[in-house]
Every structure is written in structure tokens, then in C-alpha cells.
N, CA, C and O atoms as a GROMACS GRO file, in nm:
protein
  588
    1MET      N    1  -1.827  -0.001  -0.644
    1MET     CA    2  -1.755   0.004  -0.482
    1MET      C    3  -1.631   0.037  -0.569
    1MET      O    4  -1.566  -0.044  -0.634
    2GLU      N    5  -1.599   0.230  -0.553
    2GLU     CA    6  -1.514   0.279  -0.632
    2GLU      C    7  -1.403   0.239  -0.573
    2GLU      O    8  -1.305   0.269  -0.642
    3ASN      N    9  -1.371   0.171  -0.453
    3ASN     CA   10  -1.218   0.191  -0.385
    3ASN      C   11  -1.243   0.000  -0.379
    3ASN      O   12  -1.326  -0.045  -0.300
    4LYS      N   13  -1.152  -0.105  -0.482
    4LYS     CA   14  -1.161  -0.196  -0.512
    4LYS      C   15  -1.010  -0.226  -0.428
    4LYS      O   16  -0.912  -0.154  -0.443
    5ILE      N   17  -1.013  -0.303  -0.372
    5ILE     CA   18  -0.835  -0.368  -0.319
    5ILE      C   19  -0.798  -0.397  -0.446
    5ILE      O   20  -0.866  -0.464  -0.524
    6LYS      N   21  -0.659  -0.335  -0.477
    6LYS     CA   22  -0.602  -0.395  -0.610
    6LYS      C   23  -0.564  -0.538  -0.552
    6LYS      O   24  -0.538  -0.568  -0.436
    7LEU      N   25  -0.568  -0.634  -0.690
    7LEU     CA   26  -0.499  -0.713  -0.649
    7LEU      C   27  -0.432  -0.786  -0.795
    7LEU      O   28  -0.494  -0.782  -0.901
    8VAL      N   29  -0.296  -0.852  -0.781
    8VAL     CA   30  -0.209  -0.920  -0.828
    8VAL      C   31  -0.244  -1.076  -0.730
    8VAL      O   32  -0.278  -1.099  -0.613
    9PHE      N   33  -0.198  -1.204  -0.924
    9PHE     CA   34  -0.224  -1.316  -0.849
    9PHE      C   35  -0.112  -1.393  -0.946
    9PHE      O   36  -0.104  -1.370  -1.066
   10ALA      N   37  -0.024  -1.491  -0.872
   10ALA     CA   38   0.052  -1.582  -0.967
   10ALA      C   39   0.041  -1.734  -0.936
   10ALA      O   40   0.057  -1.780  -0.823
   11ASP      N   41   0.013  -1.804  -1.039
   11ASP     CA   42  -0.010  -1.960  -1.033
   11ASP      C   43  -0.007  -1.999  -1.128
   11ASP      O   44  -0.068  -1.938  -1.216
   12ASP      N   45   0.059  -2.110  -1.158
   12ASP     CA   46   0.050  -2.217  -1.318
   12ASP      C   47   0.001  -2.252  -1.396
   12ASP      O   48   0.037  -2.282  -1.509
   13CYS      N   49  -0.161  -2.254  -1.309
   13CYS     CA   50  -0.229  -2.318  -1.255
   13CYS      C   51  -0.406  -2.217  -1.330
   13CYS      O   52  -0.459  -2.124  -1.270
   14ARG      N   53  -0.464  -2.284  -1.488
   14ARG     CA   54  -0.480  -2.190  -1.564
   14ARG      C   55  -0.686  -2.130  -1.518
   14ARG      O   56  -0.759  -2.032  -1.529
   15LEU      N   57  -0.691  -2.312  -1.451
   15LEU     CA   58  -0.825  -2.318  -1.397
   15LEU      C   59  -0.816  -2.242  -1.271
   15LEU      O   60  -0.899  -2.152  -1.285
   16GLN      N   61  -0.762  -2.230  -1.160
   16GLN     CA   62  -0.698  -2.132  -1.046
   16GLN      C   63  -0.703  -2.022  -1.066
   16GLN      O   64  -0.776  -1.957  -0.992
   17GLN      N   65  -0.607  -1.935  -1.203
   17GLN     CA   66  -0.641  -1.856  -1.168
   17GLN      C   67  -0.828  -1.779  -1.276
   17GLN      O   68  -0.897  -1.685  -1.236
   18LYS      N   69  -0.849  -1.864  -1.405
   18LYS     CA   70  -0.958  -1.899  -1.351
   18LYS      C   71  -1.028  -1.834  -1.257
   18LYS      O   72  -1.038  -1.712  -1.263
   19ILE      N   73  -1.081  -1.899  -1.164
   19ILE     CA   74  -1.173  -1.933  -1.080
   19ILE      C   75  -1.120  -1.781  -0.952
   19ILE      O   76  -1.201  -1.724  -0.878
   20ILE      N   77  -0.979  -1.750  -0.959
   20ILE     CA   78  -0.918  -1.616  -0.910
   20ILE      C   79  -1.028  -1.535  -0.979
   20ILE      O   80  -1.106  -1.501  -0.890
   21GLU      N   81  -1.063  -1.495  -1.080
   21GLU     CA   82  -1.072  -1.460  -1.157
   21GLU      C   83  -1.250  -1.430  -1.164
   21GLU      O   84  -1.314  -1.326  -1.149
   22LEU      N   85  -1.292  -1.567  -1.193
   22LEU     CA   86  -1.426  -1.504  -1.185
   22LEU      C   87  -1.468  -1.499  -1.020
   22LEU      O   88  -1.586  -1.468  -1.005
   23LEU      N   89  -1.394  -1.524  -0.897
   23LEU     CA   90  -1.461  -1.461  -0.772
   23LEU      C   91  -1.406  -1.308  -0.729
   23LEU      O   92  -1.467  -1.237  -0.650
   24SER      N   93  -1.302  -1.276  -0.785
   24SER     CA   94  -1.267  -1.129  -0.766
   24SER      C   95  -1.431  -1.071  -0.871
   24SER      O   96  -1.514  -0.987  -0.837
   25THR      N   97  -1.428  -1.130  -0.965
   25THR     CA   98  -1.559  -1.030  -1.060
   25THR      C   99  -1.652  -1.048  -0.986
   25THR      O  100  -1.682  -0.933  -0.953
   26GLN      N  101  -1.716  -1.111  -0.940
   26GLN     CA  102  -1.830  -1.189  -0.858
   26GLN      C  103  -1.888  -1.104  -0.682
   26GLN      O  104  -1.997  -1.088  -0.628
   27LEU      N  105  -1.749  -1.072  -0.650
   27LEU     CA  106  -1.732  -1.007  -0.518
   27LEU      C  107  -1.772  -0.891  -0.510
   27LEU      O  108  -1.852  -0.837  -0.433
   28ASP      N  109  -1.697  -0.844  -0.613
   28ASP     CA  110  -1.685  -0.712  -0.681
   28ASP      C  111  -1.646  -0.568  -0.588
   28ASP      O  112  -1.703  -0.460  -0.573
   29LEU      N  113  -1.462  -0.656  -0.512
   29LEU     CA  114  -1.448  -0.593  -0.413
   29LEU      C  115  -1.322  -0.631  -0.451
   29LEU      O  116  -1.244  -0.656  -0.359
   30PHE      N  117  -1.278  -0.641  -0.577
   30PHE     CA  118  -1.169  -0.665  -0.607
   30PHE      C  119  -1.122  -0.575  -0.759
   30PHE      O  120  -1.206  -0.566  -0.848
   31ASP      N  121  -0.975  -0.509  -0.777
   31ASP     CA  122  -0.950  -0.485  -0.863
   31ASP      C  123  -0.844  -0.569  -0.894
   31ASP      O  124  -0.729  -0.549  -0.855
   32LEU      N  125  -0.888  -0.689  -0.983
   32LEU     CA  126  -0.739  -0.763  -1.031
   32LEU      C  127  -0.672  -0.729  -1.175
   32LEU      O  128  -0.691  -0.746  -1.295
   33GLN      N  129  -0.579  -0.669  -1.082
   33GLN     CA  130  -0.436  -0.576  -1.191
   33GLN      C  131  -0.400  -0.705  -1.317
   33GLN      O  132  -0.409  -0.714  -1.439
   34PHE      N  133  -0.358  -0.793  -1.203
   34PHE     CA  134  -0.275  -0.906  -1.309
   34PHE      C  135  -0.228  -1.068  -1.278
   34PHE      O  136  -0.169  -1.093  -1.172
   35MET      N  137  -0.245  -1.130  -1.333
   35MET     CA  138  -0.220  -1.298  -1.378
   35MET      C  139  -0.097  -1.243  -1.409
   35MET      O  140  -0.063  -1.136  -1.458
   36ALA      N  141   0.002  -1.410  -1.339
   36ALA     CA  142   0.130  -1.415  -1.336
   36ALA      C  143   0.122  -1.649  -1.368
   36ALA      O  144   0.074  -1.734  -1.293
   37ASP      N  145   0.172  -1.660  -1.463
   37ASP     CA  146   0.200  -1.832  -1.458
   37ASP      C  147   0.332  -1.845  -1.363
   37ASP      O  148   0.368  -1.961  -1.345
   38ASN      N  149   0.421  -1.731  -1.290
   38ASN     CA  150   0.494  -1.763  -1.244
   38ASN      C  151   0.565  -1.642  -1.167
   38ASN      O  152   0.525  -1.530  -1.197
   39GLY      N  153   0.675  -1.652  -1.062
   39GLY     CA  154   0.708  -1.512  -0.953
   39GLY      C  155   0.817  -1.476  -1.109
   39GLY      O  156   0.818  -1.354  -1.096
   40SER      N  157   0.852  -1.487  -1.162
   40SER     CA  158   0.915  -1.447  -1.257
   40SER      C  159   0.850  -1.307  -1.298
   40SER      O  160   0.910  -1.206  -1.260
   41GLU      N  161   0.702  -1.287  -1.393
   41GLU     CA  162   0.674  -1.303  -1.489
   41GLU      C  163   0.569  -1.202  -1.360
   41GLU      O  164   0.477  -1.144  -1.417
   42LEU      N  165   0.572  -1.184  -1.250
   42LEU     CA  166   0.462  -1.114  -1.145
   42LEU      C  167   0.559  -1.027  -1.080
   42LEU      O  168   0.531  -0.922  -1.023
   43LEU      N  169   0.695  -1.088  -1.093
   43LEU     CA  170   0.814  -0.932  -1.038
   43LEU      C  171   0.826  -0.870  -1.190
   43LEU      O  172   0.832  -0.748  -1.172
   44ARG      N  173   0.834  -0.899  -1.342
   44ARG     CA  174   0.862  -0.825  -1.431
   44ARG      C  175   0.760  -0.717  -1.434
   44ARG      O  176   0.802  -0.609  -1.477
   45TYR      N  177   0.598  -0.721  -1.385
   45TYR     CA  178   0.525  -0.623  -1.381
   45TYR      C  179   0.499  -0.567  -1.294
   45TYR      O  180   0.420  -0.480  -1.333
   46LEU      N  181   0.516  -0.557  -1.180
   46LEU     CA  182   0.536  -0.556  -1.058
   46LEU      C  183   0.674  -0.390  -1.107
   46LEU      O  184   0.647  -0.270  -1.102
   47GLY      N  185   0.771  -0.436  -1.136
   47GLY     CA  186   0.868  -0.360  -1.154
   47GLY      C  187   0.844  -0.254  -1.262
   47GLY      O  188   0.932  -0.184  -1.313
   48SER      N  189   0.710  -0.253  -1.290
   48SER     CA  190   0.682  -0.180  -1.447
   48SER      C  191   0.585  -0.113  -1.342
   48SER      O  192   0.648  -0.018  -1.297
   49CYS      N  193   0.470  -0.119  -1.287
   49CYS     CA  194   0.383  -0.076  -1.222
   49CYS      C  195   0.423   0.081  -1.153
   49CYS      O  196   0.514   0.110  -1.076
   50LYS      N  197   0.275   0.197  -1.237
   50LYS     CA  198   0.257   0.300  -1.173
   50LYS      C  199   0.236   0.298  -1.015
   50LYS      O  200   0.305   0.352  -0.929
   51VAL      N  201   0.141   0.234  -1.004
   51VAL     CA  202   0.037   0.222  -0.866
   51VAL      C  203   0.071   0.046  -0.849
   51VAL      O  204   0.049  -0.045  -0.929
   52LEU      N  205   0.134   0.042  -0.712
   52LEU     CA  206   0.152  -0.074  -0.650
   52LEU      C  207   0.037  -0.206  -0.667
   52LEU      O  208   0.019  -0.202  -0.788
   53PRO      N  209  -0.034  -0.299  -0.623
   53PRO     CA  210  -0.152  -0.371  -0.562
   53PRO      C  211  -0.108  -0.384  -0.443
   53PRO      O  212  -0.004  -0.438  -0.404
   54GLN      N  213  -0.226  -0.309  -0.360
   54GLN     CA  214  -0.211  -0.317  -0.224
   54GLN      C  215  -0.122  -0.530  -0.184
   54GLN      O  216  -0.029  -0.568  -0.112
   55ILE      N  217  -0.220  -0.604  -0.278
   55ILE     CA  218  -0.281  -0.724  -0.256
   55ILE      C  219  -0.224  -0.800  -0.353
   55ILE      O  220  -0.244  -0.774  -0.472
   56CYS      N  221  -0.110  -0.951  -0.296
   56CYS     CA  222  -0.014  -1.055  -0.396
   56CYS      C  223  -0.072  -1.195  -0.336
   56CYS      O  224  -0.068  -1.213  -0.215
   57ILE      N  225  -0.121  -1.283  -0.414
   57ILE     CA  226  -0.179  -1.379  -0.326
   57ILE      C  227  -0.041  -1.482  -0.466
   57ILE      O  228  -0.042  -1.481  -0.589
   58LEU      N  229   0.011  -1.521  -0.412
   58LEU     CA  230   0.092  -1.658  -0.477
   58LEU      C  231   0.093  -1.808  -0.462
   58LEU      O  232   0.087  -1.882  -0.364
   59ASP      N  233   0.100  -1.819  -0.538
   59ASP     CA  234   0.126  -2.030  -0.559
   59ASP      C  235   0.225  -2.037  -0.514
   59ASP      O  236   0.309  -1.954  -0.550
   60LEU      N  237   0.267  -2.153  -0.400
   60LEU     CA  238   0.382  -2.190  -0.352
   60LEU      C  239   0.432  -2.307  -0.435
   60LEU      O  240   0.492  -2.387  -0.364
   61HIS      N  241   0.424  -2.350  -0.585
   61HIS     CA  242   0.507  -2.448  -0.656
   61HIS      C  243   0.469  -2.403  -0.774
   61HIS      O  244   0.380  -2.452  -0.845
   62MET      N  245   0.546  -2.295  -0.802
   62MET     CA  246   0.564  -2.232  -0.980
   62MET      C  247   0.636  -2.300  -1.001
   62MET      O  248   0.702  -2.358  -0.914
   63PRO      N  249   0.650  -2.321  -1.163
   63PRO     CA  250   0.771  -2.292  -1.284
   63PRO      C  251   0.838  -2.236  -1.286
   63PRO      O  252   0.782  -2.126  -1.283
   64VAL      N  253   1.020  -2.209  -1.294
   64VAL     CA  254   1.041  -2.025  -1.316
   64VAL      C  255   1.123  -2.005  -1.219
   64VAL      O  256   1.240  -2.026  -1.188
   65MET      N  257   0.984  -1.938  -1.158
   65MET     CA  258   1.037  -1.903  -0.966
   65MET      C  259   0.932  -1.925  -0.916
   65MET      O  260   0.825  -1.898  -0.971
   66ASN      N  261   0.941  -1.974  -0.812
   66ASN     CA  262   0.866  -2.054  -0.664
   66ASN      C  263   0.759  -1.967  -0.650
   66ASN      O  264   0.717  -1.896  -0.741
   67GLY      N  265   0.700  -1.973  -0.504
   67GLY     CA  266   0.610  -1.834  -0.422
   67GLY      C  267   0.709  -1.823  -0.347
   67GLY      O  268   0.723  -1.701  -0.341
   68ILE      N  269   0.799  -1.875  -0.276
   68ILE     CA  270   0.854  -1.881  -0.182
   68ILE      C  271   1.029  -1.752  -0.240
   68ILE      O  272   1.085  -1.658  -0.184
   69ASP      N  273   1.040  -1.788  -0.303
   69ASP     CA  274   1.180  -1.714  -0.408
   69ASP      C  275   1.102  -1.584  -0.379
   69ASP      O  276   1.151  -1.485  -0.324
   70THR      N  277   0.951  -1.600  -0.432
   70THR     CA  278   0.873  -1.462  -0.484
   70THR      C  279   0.835  -1.401  -0.357
   70THR      O  280   0.894  -1.294  -0.338
   71VAL      N  281   0.777  -1.427  -0.290
   71VAL     CA  282   0.730  -1.335  -0.108
   71VAL      C  283   0.931  -1.274  -0.081
   71VAL      O  284   0.962  -1.165  -0.034
   72ARG      N  285   0.996  -1.345  -0.112
   72ARG     CA  286   1.120  -1.340  -0.070
   72ARG      C  287   1.173  -1.119  -0.123
   72ARG      O  288   1.208  -1.021  -0.057
   73GLU      N  289   1.153  -1.142  -0.237
   73GLU     CA  290   1.182  -1.012  -0.353
   73GLU      C  291   1.058  -0.977  -0.308
   73GLU      O  292   1.080  -0.893  -0.221
   74ILE      N  293   0.959  -0.991  -0.316
   74ILE     CA  294   0.824  -0.861  -0.346
   74ILE      C  295   0.913  -0.844  -0.196
   74ILE      O  296   1.015  -0.777  -0.209
   75SER      N  297   0.892  -0.884  -0.088
   75SER     CA  298   0.861  -0.869   0.065
   75SER      C  299   0.995  -0.740   0.052
   75SER      O  300   0.954  -0.627   0.082
   76ARG      N  301   1.148  -0.747   0.011
   76ARG     CA  302   1.270  -0.691  -0.030
   76ARG      C  303   1.238  -0.586  -0.105
   76ARG      O  304   1.272  -0.489  -0.038
   77ARG      N  305   1.169  -0.529  -0.257
   77ARG     CA  306   1.192  -0.495  -0.349
   77ARG      C  307   1.031  -0.361  -0.326
   77ARG      O  308   1.020  -0.238  -0.329
   78PHE      N  309   0.952  -0.457  -0.307
   78PHE     CA  310   0.820  -0.399  -0.261
   78PHE      C  311   0.671  -0.368  -0.113
   78PHE      O  312   0.553  -0.352  -0.082
   79PRO      N  313   0.790  -0.377  -0.084
   79PRO     CA  314   0.755  -0.404   0.095
   79PRO      C  315   0.556  -0.348   0.053
   79PRO      O  316   0.468  -0.434   0.041
   80SER      N  317   0.529  -0.203   0.040
   80SER     CA  318   0.424  -0.229   0.096
   80SER      C  319   0.330  -0.315   0.032
   80SER      O  320   0.216  -0.303   0.078
   81ILE      N  321   0.341  -0.400  -0.062
   81ILE     CA  322   0.217  -0.533  -0.103
   81ILE      C  323   0.246  -0.639  -0.003
   81ILE      O  324   0.342  -0.715   0.008
   82LYS      N  325   0.112  -0.620   0.081
   82LYS     CA  326   0.097  -0.766   0.189
   82LYS      C  327   0.068  -0.911   0.063
   82LYS      O  328  -0.010  -0.938  -0.028
   83VAL      N  329   0.154  -0.954   0.115
   83VAL     CA  330   0.144  -1.122   0.005
   83VAL      C  331   0.080  -1.231   0.132
   83VAL      O  332   0.069  -1.217   0.254
   84PHE      N  333   0.047  -1.339   0.041
   84PHE     CA  334  -0.062  -1.420   0.098
   84PHE      C  335   0.016  -1.517  -0.008
   84PHE      O  336   0.061  -1.475  -0.115
   85GLY      N  337   0.032  -1.742   0.065
   85GLY     CA  338   0.013  -1.773   0.015
   85GLY      C  339  -0.105  -1.826  -0.041
   85GLY      O  340  -0.205  -1.780   0.014
   86TYR      N  341  -0.129  -1.911  -0.135
   86TYR     CA  342  -0.178  -1.978  -0.165
   86TYR      C  343  -0.144  -2.149  -0.228
   86TYR      O  344  -0.074  -2.169  -0.327
   87THR      N  345  -0.210  -2.257  -0.148
   87THR     CA  346  -0.158  -2.403  -0.254
   87THR      C  347  -0.185  -2.487  -0.187
   87THR      O  348  -0.196  -2.476  -0.065
   88ALA      N  349  -0.204  -2.603  -0.257
   88ALA     CA  350  -0.261  -2.730  -0.227
   88ALA      C  351  -0.168  -2.873  -0.103
   88ALA      O  352  -0.213  -2.978  -0.057
   89THR      N  353  -0.016  -2.800  -0.084
   89THR     CA  354   0.011  -2.872   0.002
   89THR      C  355  -0.060  -2.847   0.152
   89THR      O  356  -0.118  -2.762   0.219
   90ASP      N  357   0.004  -3.026   0.156
   90ASP     CA  358  -0.002  -3.021   0.357
   90ASP      C  359   0.130  -2.970   0.375
   90ASP      O  360   0.110  -2.853   0.409
   91SER      N  361   0.225  -2.985   0.373
   91SER     CA  362   0.338  -2.966   0.440
   91SER      C  363   0.374  -2.850   0.509
   91SER      O  364   0.425  -2.747   0.466
   92LEU      N  365   0.316  -2.906   0.704
   92LEU     CA  366   0.349  -2.761   0.712
   92LEU      C  367   0.520  -2.709   0.739
   92LEU      O  368   0.517  -2.602   0.799
   93ILE      N  369   0.616  -2.738   0.721
   93ILE     CA  370   0.768  -2.725   0.644
   93ILE      C  371   0.748  -2.617   0.531
   93ILE      O  372   0.802  -2.511   0.499
   94GLU      N  373   0.663  -2.680   0.495
   94GLU     CA  374   0.688  -2.568   0.337
   94GLU      C  375   0.567  -2.448   0.386
   94GLU      O  376   0.589  -2.328   0.368
   95ILE      N  377   0.436  -2.496   0.450
   95ILE     CA  378   0.328  -2.368   0.500
   95ILE      C  379   0.426  -2.245   0.566
   95ILE      O  380   0.431  -2.122   0.558
   96ASN      N  381   0.488  -2.332   0.623
   96ASN     CA  382   0.584  -2.250   0.780
   96ASN      C  383   0.716  -2.133   0.697
   96ASN      O  384   0.726  -2.010   0.701
   97ASP      N  385   0.793  -2.228   0.634
   97ASP     CA  386   0.909  -2.202   0.456
   97ASP      C  387   0.824  -2.041   0.478
   97ASP      O  388   0.855  -1.958   0.564
   98PHE      N  389   0.685  -2.023   0.350
   98PHE     CA  390   0.671  -1.939   0.251
   98PHE      C  391   0.633  -1.814   0.384
   98PHE      O  392   0.698  -1.710   0.369
   99LYS      N  393   0.553  -1.816   0.488
   99LYS     CA  394   0.519  -1.734   0.572
   99LYS      C  395   0.674  -1.671   0.635
   99LYS      O  396   0.671  -1.548   0.633
  100ARG      N  397   0.823  -1.732   0.696
  100ARG     CA  398   0.948  -1.723   0.736
  100ARG      C  399   0.932  -1.562   0.647
  100ARG      O  400   0.919  -1.447   0.690
  101ASN      N  401   0.941  -1.618   0.509
  101ASN     CA  402   1.013  -1.534   0.381
  101ASN      C  403   0.937  -1.394   0.327
  101ASN      O  404   0.956  -1.307   0.242
  102GLY      N  405   0.836  -1.429   0.433
  102GLY     CA  406   0.665  -1.303   0.373
  102GLY      C  407   0.597  -1.325   0.373
  102GLY      O  408   0.549  -1.212   0.368
  103ALA      N  409   0.505  -1.393   0.373
  103ALA     CA  410   0.347  -1.447   0.286
  103ALA      C  411   0.292  -1.403   0.461
  103ALA      O  412   0.307  -1.474   0.561
  104LEU      N  413   0.244  -1.297   0.457
  104LEU     CA  414   0.140  -1.270   0.538
  104LEU      C  415   0.006  -1.407   0.690
  104LEU      O  416  -0.036  -1.398   0.805
  105GLN      N  417   0.000  -1.514   0.564
  105GLN     CA  418  -0.110  -1.607   0.608
  105GLN      C  419  -0.062  -1.708   0.497
  105GLN      O  420   0.021  -1.660   0.420
  106VAL      N  421  -0.094  -1.822   0.478
  106VAL     CA  422  -0.185  -1.942   0.369
  106VAL      C  423  -0.235  -1.990   0.366
  106VAL      O  424  -0.243  -2.077   0.453
  107PHE      N  425  -0.301  -1.986   0.287
  107PHE     CA  426  -0.439  -2.013   0.217
  107PHE      C  427  -0.484  -2.177   0.176
  107PHE      O  428  -0.407  -2.233   0.098
  108SER      N  429  -0.568  -2.232   0.208
  108SER     CA  430  -0.544  -2.404   0.087
  108SER      C  431  -0.624  -2.341  -0.012
  108SER      O  432  -0.692  -2.241   0.014
  109LYS      N  433  -0.620  -2.400  -0.136
  109LYS     CA  434  -0.677  -2.303  -0.298
  109LYS      C  435  -0.793  -2.460  -0.255
  109LYS      O  436  -0.836  -2.520  -0.353
  110ARG      N  437  -0.835  -2.516  -0.110
  110ARG     CA  438  -0.972  -2.603  -0.118
  110ARG      C  439  -1.090  -2.501  -0.109
  110ARG      O  440  -1.203  -2.536  -0.140
  111ASP      N  441  -1.055  -2.347  -0.056
  111ASP     CA  442  -1.137  -2.252  -0.036
  111ASP      C  443  -1.126  -2.134  -0.108
  111ASP      O  444  -1.095  -2.059  -0.015
  112PRO      N  445  -1.130  -2.059  -0.212
  112PRO     CA  446  -1.090  -1.935  -0.277
  112PRO      C  447  -1.151  -1.824  -0.249
  112PRO      O  448  -1.132  -1.710  -0.292
  113LYS      N  449  -1.251  -1.880  -0.148
  113LYS     CA  450  -1.382  -1.793  -0.171
  113LYS      C  451  -1.389  -1.740  -0.013
  113LYS      O  452  -1.415  -1.623   0.013
  114GLN      N  453  -1.359  -1.859   0.110
  114GLN     CA  454  -1.286  -1.787   0.228
  114GLN      C  455  -1.149  -1.723   0.194
  114GLN      O  456  -1.105  -1.630   0.262
  115MET      N  457  -1.107  -1.754   0.128
  115MET     CA  458  -0.961  -1.671   0.103
  115MET      C  459  -0.996  -1.534   0.135
  115MET      O  460  -1.024  -1.477   0.240
  116LEU      N  461  -0.987  -1.490  -0.006
  116LEU     CA  462  -1.026  -1.402  -0.032
  116LEU      C  463  -1.157  -1.263   0.055
  116LEU      O  464  -1.167  -1.141   0.062
  117GLY      N  465  -1.235  -1.392   0.107
  117GLY     CA  466  -1.294  -1.282   0.237
  117GLY      C  467  -1.241  -1.230   0.323
  117GLY      O  468  -1.252  -1.110   0.348
  118LEU      N  469  -1.175  -1.308   0.385
  118LEU     CA  470  -1.057  -1.270   0.508
  118LEU      C  471  -0.956  -1.172   0.432
  118LEU      O  472  -0.938  -1.057   0.472
  119ILE      N  473  -0.901  -1.216   0.340
  119ILE     CA  474  -0.748  -1.062   0.254
  119ILE      C  475  -0.797  -0.962   0.236
  119ILE      O  476  -0.736  -0.855   0.245
  120CYS      N  477  -1.014  -0.978   0.185
  120CYS     CA  478  -1.038  -0.831   0.160
  120CYS      C  479  -0.969  -0.686   0.287
  120CYS      O  480  -0.920  -0.573   0.289
  121GLY      N  481  -1.029  -0.839   0.405
  121GLY     CA  482  -1.004  -0.702   0.552
  121GLY      C  483  -0.822  -0.655   0.583
  121GLY      O  484  -0.786  -0.571   0.666
  122TYR      N  485  -0.738  -0.728   0.498
  122TYR     CA  486  -0.595  -0.691   0.540
  122TYR      C  487  -0.622  -0.557   0.378
  122TYR      O  488  -0.573  -0.445   0.388
  123GLY      N  489  -0.680  -0.588   0.283
  123GLY     CA  490  -0.653  -0.422   0.131
  123GLY      C  491  -0.764  -0.321   0.253
  123GLY      O  492  -0.754  -0.199   0.264
  124MET      N  493  -0.831  -0.379   0.306
  124MET     CA  494  -0.961  -0.275   0.361
  124MET      C  495  -0.904  -0.191   0.462
  124MET      O  496  -0.872  -0.074   0.439
  125MET      N  497  -0.882  -0.276   0.630
  125MET     CA  498  -0.808  -0.233   0.740
  125MET      C  499  -0.691  -0.290   0.732
  125MET      O  500  -0.666  -0.367   0.824
  126GLY      N  501  -0.602  -0.274   0.642
  126GLY     CA  502  -0.464  -0.331   0.682
  126GLY      C  503  -0.416  -0.382   0.784
  126GLY      O  504  -0.308  -0.354   0.837
  127ALA      N  505  -0.533  -0.502   0.837
  127ALA     CA  506  -0.541  -0.648   0.950
  127ALA      C  507  -0.567  -0.767   0.883
  127ALA      O  508  -0.582  -0.793   0.764
  128PRO      N  509  -0.571  -0.844   0.999
  128PRO     CA  510  -0.610  -0.935   1.018
  128PRO      C  511  -0.779  -0.919   0.980
  128PRO      O  512  -0.822  -0.812   1.025
  129TYR      N  513  -0.873  -0.991   0.915
  129TYR     CA  514  -1.021  -0.980   0.968
  129TYR      C  515  -1.041  -1.133   0.952
  129TYR      O  516  -1.035  -1.227   0.871
  130GLU      N  517  -1.086  -1.077   1.161
  130GLU     CA  518  -1.077  -1.235   1.197
  130GLU      C  519  -1.229  -1.298   1.150
  130GLU      O  520  -1.228  -1.421   1.149
  131ARG      N  521  -1.344  -1.245   1.116
  131ARG     CA  522  -1.472  -1.396   1.069
  131ARG      C  523  -1.448  -1.342   0.877
  131ARG      O  524  -1.414  -1.235   0.826
  132PRO      N  525  -1.489  -1.483   0.817
  132PRO     CA  526  -1.458  -1.460   0.701
  132PRO      C  527  -1.596  -1.389   0.634
  132PRO      O  528  -1.707  -1.442   0.630
  133LEU      N  529  -1.560  -1.254   0.581
  133LEU     CA  530  -1.666  -1.201   0.494
  133LEU      C  531  -1.784  -1.270   0.429
  133LEU      O  532  -1.785  -1.360   0.344
  134VAL      N  533  -1.910  -1.189   0.507
  134VAL     CA  534  -1.988  -1.272   0.491
  134VAL      C  535  -2.049  -1.228   0.324
  134VAL      O  536  -2.031  -1.107   0.311
  135VAL      N  537  -2.101  -1.275   0.221
  135VAL     CA  538  -2.090  -1.217   0.056
  135VAL      C  539  -2.246  -1.293   0.039
  135VAL      O  540  -2.301  -1.397   0.073
  136ARG      N  541  -2.285  -1.131  -0.060
  136ARG     CA  542  -2.419  -1.205  -0.022
  136ARG      C  543  -2.481  -1.190  -0.210
  136ARG      O  544  -2.576  -1.141  -0.272
  137LYS      N  545  -2.394  -1.244  -0.227
  137LYS     CA  546  -2.377  -1.286  -0.415
  137LYS      C  547  -2.366  -1.454  -0.432
  137LYS      O  548  -2.258  -1.512  -0.433
  138ASN      N  549  -2.499  -1.522  -0.446
  138ASN     CA  550  -2.461  -1.674  -0.510
  138ASN      C  551  -2.374  -1.639  -0.627
  138ASN      O  552  -2.382  -1.580  -0.736
  139ILE      N  553  -2.244  -1.736  -0.513
  139ILE     CA  554  -2.157  -1.755  -0.630
  139ILE      C  555  -2.146  -1.911  -0.644
  139ILE      O  556  -2.171  -1.984  -0.548
  140SER      N  557  -2.116  -1.950  -0.738
  140SER     CA  558  -2.151  -2.045  -0.856
  140SER      C  559  -1.947  -2.120  -0.851
  140SER      O  560  -1.864  -2.031  -0.866
  141ILE      N  561  -1.899  -2.238  -0.836
  141ILE     CA  562  -1.808  -2.336  -0.916
  141ILE      C  563  -1.844  -2.469  -0.875
  141ILE      O  564  -1.881  -2.545  -0.785
  142ILE      N  565  -1.815  -2.453  -0.986
  142ILE     CA  566  -1.845  -2.648  -1.047
  142ILE      C  567  -1.729  -2.722  -0.937
  142ILE      O  568  -1.612  -2.684  -0.942
  143SER      N  569  -1.757  -2.792  -0.871
  143SER     CA  570  -1.688  -2.860  -0.779
  143SER      C  571  -1.733  -2.994  -0.821
  143SER      O  572  -1.842  -3.020  -0.871
  144HIS      N  573  -1.566  -3.135  -0.775
  144HIS     CA  574  -1.640  -3.230  -0.785
  144HIS      C  575  -1.736  -3.343  -0.659
  144HIS      O  576  -1.808  -3.442  -0.659
  145GLU      N  577  -1.675  -3.245  -0.565
  145GLU     CA  578  -1.734  -3.299  -0.449
  145GLU      C  579  -1.943  -3.296  -0.456
  145GLU      O  580  -2.016  -3.395  -0.468
  146ASN      N  581  -1.994  -3.129  -0.442
  146ASN     CA  582  -2.073  -3.076  -0.537
  146ASN      C  583  -2.166  -3.251  -0.614
  146ASN      O  584  -2.289  -3.263  -0.612
  147SER      N  585  -2.084  -3.345  -0.666
  147SER     CA  586  -2.123  -3.411  -0.790
  147SER      C  587  -2.250  -3.532  -0.743
  147SER      O  588  -2.302  -3.603  -0.828
   0.00000   0.00000   0.00000
């Protein structure tokens, strides 16, 4: 697919970075342009971009600059980027704060494949995609749930 969705990702967890990298490669719908360990690193990258990404996925809890502060800055400085939250928290207060500051939607880290499928609709159509993307490729991720 030649018109892949340009994506950046920020999460301080190397395992989460690897999962997103693997899924974006296997789904073949995304051009993963950059992965950052925190919001500050991501903002430096965005400030130097010649072509901005369409989609940004941010972890809520990161050192140096967290997801809420980062989404607020991205919304102010780069309003064309669609920003999504990605978190392991179940706190509705934090999730709602993420949304109030500019995240279009906040996804659970429990299902990154579904998250990328739903985000695909935003990148391709500019609007929420109501049904998860049907992925025809076999994607395997090691999970303790299957043990």
C-alpha cells in the first residue's frame, strides 16, 4: 500500500514500542516514522519534521513529559495531528483528562491490534471508524493469557 498512514508513538516501555512496531509492520497500513520514550523527545522530533505525521499515539504515564502535557502541546502547536491516548490505567479521571486536553480517544494497552485497526479509520477517512479493521494477516504476539 503506497499511501500508508504516517504514525509516531511515545511510550517509555520498550516492550510496548516493540509491539507497536511489529503490529504496524505486519498490518502494512502504517509508516511508523518515530518512537519516543517521552513527550519532550517526541515534541523535539515533531518540531524538526518536514512532513508531519497524521497520527500520534501517546502513553499516559511517561517520565520527563507525560501524555496529558504532550497532547496539550501537540494540539496547540500541531493541530493537524490526530492524537490518541494509550494506557494501562482504568482511572476515568485520568482518561477524561487525556480527552479534555486533546486526545480523540483513549485505548487500553490490553488490545493494541484493535487500537491500530480503529485508528486506521481516522488516518484514512479522517473520522472514527465504527468497526474494527478486519486484518487478514496472521499476527502473533506472545501473551501470558494464552499460557
